[in-house]
C-alpha positions as CSV (number, residue, x, y, z in Angstrom):
1,M,-12.6,45.0,-4.1
2,A,-10.7,42.4,-2.3
3,G,-9.9,42.3,1.0
4,L,-6.2,42.0,0.7
5,F,-6.4,45.8,-0.9
6,T,-8.6,47.3,1.4
7,P,-7.0,50.2,3.5
8,L,-6.7,49.8,6.7
9,K,-6.4,52.9,8.9
10,L,-4.4,52.4,12.2
11,R,-4.7,55.8,14.4
12,G,-3.4,58.5,12.3
13,V,-1.7,56.4,9.3
14,T,-3.1,54.2,6.4
15,F,-1.9,51.4,4.9
16,K,-3.0,51.2,1.2
17,N,-3.2,47.8,1.4
18,R,-2.3,44.5,3.8
19,V,0.6,43.5,2.8
20,V,3.8,43.9,4.9
21,L,7.2,43.6,4.6
22,S,8.4,41.4,7.3
23,P,11.3,42.6,9.4
24,M,14.5,40.8,7.6
25,C,18.1,41.3,9.2
26,Q,20.6,42.1,7.0
27,Y,23.8,41.7,8.9
28,A,25.5,44.6,7.2
29,A,26.0,47.6,9.0
30,E,29.1,49.1,10.2
31,D,28.6,50.8,13.8
32,G,24.5,50.4,13.7
33,R,24.7,52.5,10.9
34,V,22.7,52.1,7.4
35,G,24.9,51.1,4.2
36,D,24.2,51.5,0.9
37,W,23.0,47.5,1.0
38,H,20.6,48.7,3.0
39,L,18.6,51.1,0.8
40,D,19.2,48.7,-2.2
41,H,17.4,46.0,-0.8
42,H,14.3,47.8,0.6
43,A,14.0,50.0,-2.9
44,R,13.3,46.6,-4.4
45,F,10.0,46.1,-2.1
46,A,8.7,49.7,-2.0
47,L,9.3,49.8,-6.1
48,G,6.9,46.3,-5.4
49,G,3.9,48.4,-4.0
50,V,3.7,46.4,-0.3
51,G,1.4,48.4,1.6
52,G,3.8,48.8,4.8
53,A,7.3,47.3,5.7
54,M,9.0,47.3,8.7
55,V,12.7,47.7,9.0
56,E,15.1,44.9,10.9
57,S,15.4,44.4,14.2
58,T,17.6,47.8,15.4
59,G,19.4,47.7,18.5
60,I,18.3,50.4,21.4
61,L,21.9,49.5,22.4
62,P,25.2,48.6,21.0
63,E,25.0,45.3,23.6
64,G,20.8,44.9,22.3
65,R,22.6,44.1,18.5
66,I,22.0,40.5,17.6
67,T,25.5,40.7,15.8
68,P,28.4,43.4,15.6
69,D,27.0,43.6,12.2
70,C,23.3,44.8,13.0
71,L,21.3,48.1,12.6
72,G,21.6,50.4,15.8
73,I,19.5,53.2,16.7
74,W,21.3,54.0,20.0
75,D,22.8,57.5,18.7
76,D,21.2,60.3,16.6
77,A,23.9,59.8,14.3
78,Q,22.3,56.8,13.1
79,I,19.0,58.6,11.9
80,D,19.9,60.6,8.7
81,G,21.0,56.7,7.2
82,L,17.4,55.6,8.7
83,S,16.1,58.5,7.1
84,K,17.0,57.6,3.9
85,I,15.6,54.3,4.1
86,A,12.0,55.7,5.3
87,A,11.9,58.2,2.6
88,I,12.7,55.4,0.1
89,Y,9.1,54.0,0.9
90,H,7.5,56.9,1.1
91,R,8.3,57.6,-2.8
92,Q,6.0,54.2,-3.2
93,N,3.3,55.6,-1.2
94,A,3.8,52.9,1.7
95,V,4.2,52.8,5.3
96,V,7.2,52.2,6.9
97,G,8.2,51.2,10.3
98,I,11.2,49.8,12.6
99,Q,11.5,47.0,14.7
100,L,12.9,48.3,18.2
101,G,15.0,45.9,19.8
102,H,17.5,43.7,22.4
103,A,18.6,41.0,22.1
104,G,19.8,39.9,25.3
105,R,21.6,36.5,25.5
106,K,21.4,35.7,22.2
107,A,23.3,38.8,21.7
108,S,26.9,39.0,20.5
109,S,26.7,36.3,18.1
110,T,27.5,35.4,14.3
111,P,25.4,35.6,11.3
112,P,23.4,32.8,10.3
113,W,25.2,32.0,7.5
114,S,28.5,31.7,9.7
115,G,26.8,29.2,12.1
116,G,24.3,32.3,14.2
117,W,26.4,31.1,17.4
118,A,27.9,32.6,20.5
119,L,31.1,34.9,18.9
120,P,33.5,33.1,21.0
121,A,35.3,35.3,24.5
122,E,38.6,35.8,22.4
123,D,36.6,37.6,20.2
124,P,37.6,41.2,20.1
125,R,33.8,42.4,18.8
126,G,32.3,40.5,21.2
127,W,30.3,41.4,24.6
128,T,29.1,40.3,27.6
129,T,24.9,39.7,26.8
130,V,22.2,40.4,30.0
131,A,19.2,38.4,31.0
132,P,16.3,38.6,33.4
133,S,18.3,35.1,34.5
134,A,21.9,34.3,34.4
135,I,20.5,31.1,32.4
136,A,22.7,30.7,29.0
137,Y,20.7,30.4,25.8
138,H,22.7,26.9,25.4
139,E,25.3,24.8,27.6
140,D,27.6,25.9,25.4
141,W,27.0,29.9,25.1
142,P,28.4,32.3,28.0
143,V,26.2,32.8,31.0
144,P,24.5,36.0,30.6
145,H,24.6,38.8,33.2
146,A,21.4,39.2,35.7
147,L,19.8,42.2,35.2
148,E,19.4,44.7,37.9
149,I,16.5,46.8,39.2
150,D,18.0,49.7,38.1
151,E,19.9,48.4,34.8
152,I,16.1,47.3,33.7
153,A,14.9,51.1,34.4
154,G,17.5,52.1,32.0
155,I,16.7,49.5,29.5
156,V,13.5,50.8,29.4
157,A,14.7,54.7,29.0
158,A,16.6,52.7,26.1
159,F,13.4,51.9,24.1
160,A,12.0,55.4,24.9
161,A,15.0,57.2,23.6
162,A,15.3,55.0,20.3
163,A,11.2,55.1,19.8
164,R,12.3,59.3,19.5
165,R,14.7,58.7,16.9
166,A,12.5,56.8,15.0
167,V,10.3,59.5,14.8
168,A,12.8,61.8,14.3
169,A,14.0,59.2,11.4
170,G,10.4,59.4,9.6
171,F,8.9,56.3,10.3
172,D,5.4,56.1,10.6
173,F,4.9,53.2,13.2
174,V,7.2,51.3,15.6
175,E,7.1,48.0,16.6
176,I,8.6,46.4,20.3
177,H,10.7,43.4,19.1
178,G,9.2,40.8,22.3
179,A,9.3,38.0,20.3
180,H,12.2,34.7,19.4
181,G,13.8,34.7,22.6
182,Y,15.6,37.9,22.8
183,L,14.9,40.0,26.1
184,I,11.3,41.0,26.3
185,H,10.5,37.6,25.4
186,S,13.1,36.0,27.8
187,F,11.8,38.2,30.6
188,V,8.0,36.9,29.6
189,S,9.0,33.0,29.3
190,P,9.2,31.4,32.4
191,I,11.9,28.9,30.7
192,S,14.2,31.7,30.9
193,N,13.3,34.0,33.8
194,Q,13.6,32.8,37.3
195,R,13.6,36.3,39.8
196,T,11.8,36.2,42.6
197,D,11.3,40.0,42.6
198,A,8.8,42.3,40.4
199,Y,10.1,41.0,37.4
200,G,9.5,37.2,37.9
201,G,7.6,34.3,39.5
202,S,4.1,35.1,38.2
203,P,3.0,35.9,34.4
204,E,2.0,39.6,35.7
205,N,5.8,40.1,36.6
206,R,6.9,38.4,34.2
207,M,4.9,40.5,31.9
208,R,5.9,43.8,33.7
209,L,8.7,44.6,31.2
210,A,7.0,44.2,28.3
211,V,4.3,46.5,29.3
212,E,6.7,49.7,30.7
213,V,8.7,49.4,27.8
214,A,5.2,49.6,25.1
215,E,4.0,52.4,27.9
216,A,7.3,54.3,28.0
217,V,7.3,54.0,23.9
218,R,3.8,54.8,23.8
219,V,4.7,58.4,25.5
220,A,7.9,58.8,23.2
221,I,5.9,58.6,20.1
222,P,3.2,61.0,18.7
223,A,-0.6,60.1,19.6
224,D,-1.6,59.3,16.2
225,M,1.2,56.9,15.3
226,P,0.4,53.1,15.5
227,L,2.6,50.8,18.0
228,F,3.1,47.2,16.7
229,Y,4.3,44.5,19.1
230,R,6.0,40.9,18.0
231,A,5.2,38.5,20.7
232,S,6.3,34.6,20.3
233,C,3.0,33.6,20.9
234,I,4.2,29.6,22.3
235,D,7.8,29.1,23.0
236,R,7.6,25.6,21.1
237,V,9.0,23.7,24.3
238,P,6.9,20.8,25.0
239,G,5.5,20.6,28.2
240,E,7.0,23.8,28.9
241,G,7.0,27.3,28.6
242,L,4.6,29.6,27.2
243,T,1.1,28.9,25.2
244,L,-1.1,30.7,23.9
245,D,-4.0,31.4,26.5
246,D,-0.3,33.6,27.6
247,A,0.0,35.3,24.7
248,V,-4.1,36.2,25.0
249,E,-3.4,37.2,28.2
250,L,0.0,39.6,27.0
251,A,-2.1,41.0,24.0
252,K,-5.0,42.1,26.8
253,A,-2.0,43.7,29.0
254,L,-0.1,45.8,26.2
255,K,-3.6,46.8,24.7
256,P,-4.7,49.6,27.6
257,A,-0.4,50.1,27.6
258,G,-0.8,51.7,24.2
259,V,0.0,48.8,21.6
260,D,-2.3,48.4,18.2
261,V,-1.3,45.5,16.7
262,I,-0.1,42.4,18.2
263,D,2.4,40.5,15.0
264,C,1.8,36.6,16.0
265,S,5.4,34.4,15.8
266,A,6.5,31.8,18.1
267,G,9.7,30.3,19.3
268,G,13.1,30.9,20.0
269,I,13.6,30.4,23.5
270,L,15.9,27.3,23.8
271,V,17.6,25.7,20.7
272,R,15.8,22.0,20.6
273,T,16.6,19.6,17.2
274,N,12.4,18.8,17.8
275,P,10.8,21.8,19.2
276,G,7.3,20.1,18.8
277,H,3.8,21.8,19.5
278,I,3.5,22.8,16.1
279,K,4.2,21.6,12.5
280,E,5.4,23.8,10.3
281,G,3.7,24.2,7.1
282,P,1.6,26.8,4.8
283,G,0.3,29.6,7.2
284,F,1.3,27.7,10.1
285,Q,1.1,30.3,12.7
286,I,-2.5,31.8,11.4
287,G,-4.2,30.6,14.7
288,F,-2.0,32.6,16.9
289,A,-3.7,35.9,15.1
290,E,-7.1,34.5,14.6
291,R,-7.3,33.4,18.1
292,I,-5.5,36.9,20.0
293,R,-7.6,39.2,17.8
294,A,-10.9,37.4,18.3
295,V,-10.5,36.9,22.3
296,A,-8.1,39.9,23.1
297,D,-9.9,42.5,21.2
298,I,-6.7,44.0,19.7
299,A,-5.6,43.9,15.5
300,T,-3.5,41.2,14.3
301,M,-0.5,40.8,11.8
302,A,-0.2,36.4,10.9
303,V,3.3,35.6,10.0
304,G,5.0,32.8,8.7
305,A,4.8,30.7,5.7
306,I,2.5,32.8,3.9
307,T,3.4,32.5,-0.2
308,D,-0.1,32.7,-2.3
309,P,-2.0,35.7,-2.7
310,E,-5.0,33.6,-2.4
311,Q,-4.1,32.7,1.4
312,A,-3.1,35.9,1.7
313,E,-6.2,36.8,1.0
314,G,-8.5,34.7,2.8
315,I,-6.6,35.4,6.0
316,V,-7.6,39.0,5.7
317,A,-10.9,38.5,4.2
318,S,-12.2,35.8,7.0
319,G,-10.9,38.3,9.5
320,K,-8.2,35.9,11.0
321,A,-6.0,38.5,10.8
322,D,-5.8,42.7,9.8
323,L,-2.3,42.7,7.9
324,V,-0.2,39.8,6.4
325,A,3.9,40.1,6.8
326,L,5.9,38.1,4.3
327,G,9.6,37.9,4.4
328,R,11.4,35.2,2.1
329,E,8.6,35.3,0.0
330,L,9.1,38.7,-0.9
331,M,12.3,38.0,-1.1
332,A,11.9,35.3,-3.5
333,D,9.3,37.9,-5.8
334,S,9.8,41.2,-4.8
335,A,6.6,42.2,-6.9
336,F,4.3,39.5,-5.1
337,V,1.9,42.3,-4.6
338,W,0.8,43.0,-8.1
339,R,0.7,39.2,-8.6
340,A,-1.6,39.3,-5.7
341,A,-3.8,41.7,-7.7
342,H,-3.8,40.0,-10.7
343,A,-4.9,36.6,-9.1
344,L,-7.6,38.0,-7.4
345,G,-9.2,39.9,-10.7
346,L,-8.0,43.4,-9.8
347,D,-7.8,45.2,-13.1
348,R,-6.1,48.1,-12.6
349,P,-2.0,46.9,-12.8
350,D,-1.2,50.8,-11.4
351,F,-3.6,50.5,-8.5
352,V,-0.1,48.6,-7.0
353,L,3.0,49.2,-8.8
354,P,4.4,52.5,-10.3
355,E,3.3,53.6,-13.6
356,R,6.1,52.6,-15.5
357,Y,5.8,49.4,-14.7
358,A,2.3,48.5,-15.0
359,F,2.4,49.7,-18.8
360,Y,5.0,47.1,-19.2
361,L,3.2,44.6,-17.1
362,Q,-0.2,45.0,-18.6
363,F,1.2,43.2,-21.5
364,R,2.3,40.1,-19.7
365,R,-1.0,40.1,-17.5
366,K,-2.7,39.9,-20.9
367,A,-0.2,37.0,-22.1
C-alpha cells in the first residue's frame, strides 16, 4: 500500500487517504449563505476520491469575511446550507471540515479577479476593519480599528460559537485560520502587532489570541473531533517578521490547547513586490511541515505547489507530513486521486472512485 493511500486516524475520524482539498474561497455567497455554485463545486472533488476536504475560509462574523461575497457561519440560518456541503462528501465516504476565519484588517475587500483590494470608502457593502493595532495592510488601505480587550474576548467567543455551528452542520473537523495576514496571524506577527498589553510585545503575548481561540474551539467541539490550525510559518518579509523557529514555538503552544494538525502555509502579512525568504516552486513549503512535525511533535499538513502523484507520495511516505493539501491542482484535475493511484501502481480503481467511474476508467488505464 502506498503511503498516500494509507488511512489516517485523527481522534475519532479516519481519512481514507492522505489527499485533502485545500480551502479555496469561491466568493459566491449571498449574506454568507451557501448557493448552488458551492454544491456543484464540491461535488467534483467528492466524486474524485479525496480523503478529506476543507470548505473555504468562512466568516465567524459578518465583518470577519474577506469580501461581502464570502461564506459565513455567524448565524444559525447558515447551518442548513453548510450541511448540504458536508452531506456531499459523506455520500462518498470522505471526511469534510470547514475553515473558520476572521479576515481582520484584510477584510472588506474585492475578489481577486477584481483586484483583491480594499473596497472604496463610499461602497455601501464595505465595513470598518479591525486588527491588533491601528496599522493598515497597505498605505492605500484604510487604517483598521485596534481591538479593545473586551472586543478580543468577543472574537474568541465568536470562534467558539462558529465551531458549534460547524458541529451542527455535520462537519467532521474544523480548522482555525491563523495564516495569510488575517486577524489571528496579524496578532502573532510583530509586523502588524505593536500592542503593549497582554496581547502584544513578547512572542508569548502575541500568540495569546491564537491559543485562546484554539482552547475555546476545542471546548466547543466534541472530544473526538480533530482540530486543525493553518499557520503562516514565515512572514516572507526579508529581515522582519515571523521565522520558522517562531512557527515551531507556536505549534508547541497550540498542541496542549487541543490542536491536532498544523496546516503549514506562509506569507500574507504585507503587500510586497518581492517578498523574499523563499523561492516558489514545486512543494516549496514542504520543509515547514517537516520541521514542525519533527520538532513540535505534532501532525502536519503540507500545502503549496503539490502537483505530482510521486511528489505527494514522497511527502507522506518519508514522514515529512501526515497529509497533503491540494488546491489548484485539484481544480485542474478533480480526478487527481485516481491518477495518483494509477501512477503508484494500485490495481483497484474502485478503491479510489465510485464503482460507476471505476468501471469506465479501467479501460483508460489499460490503454
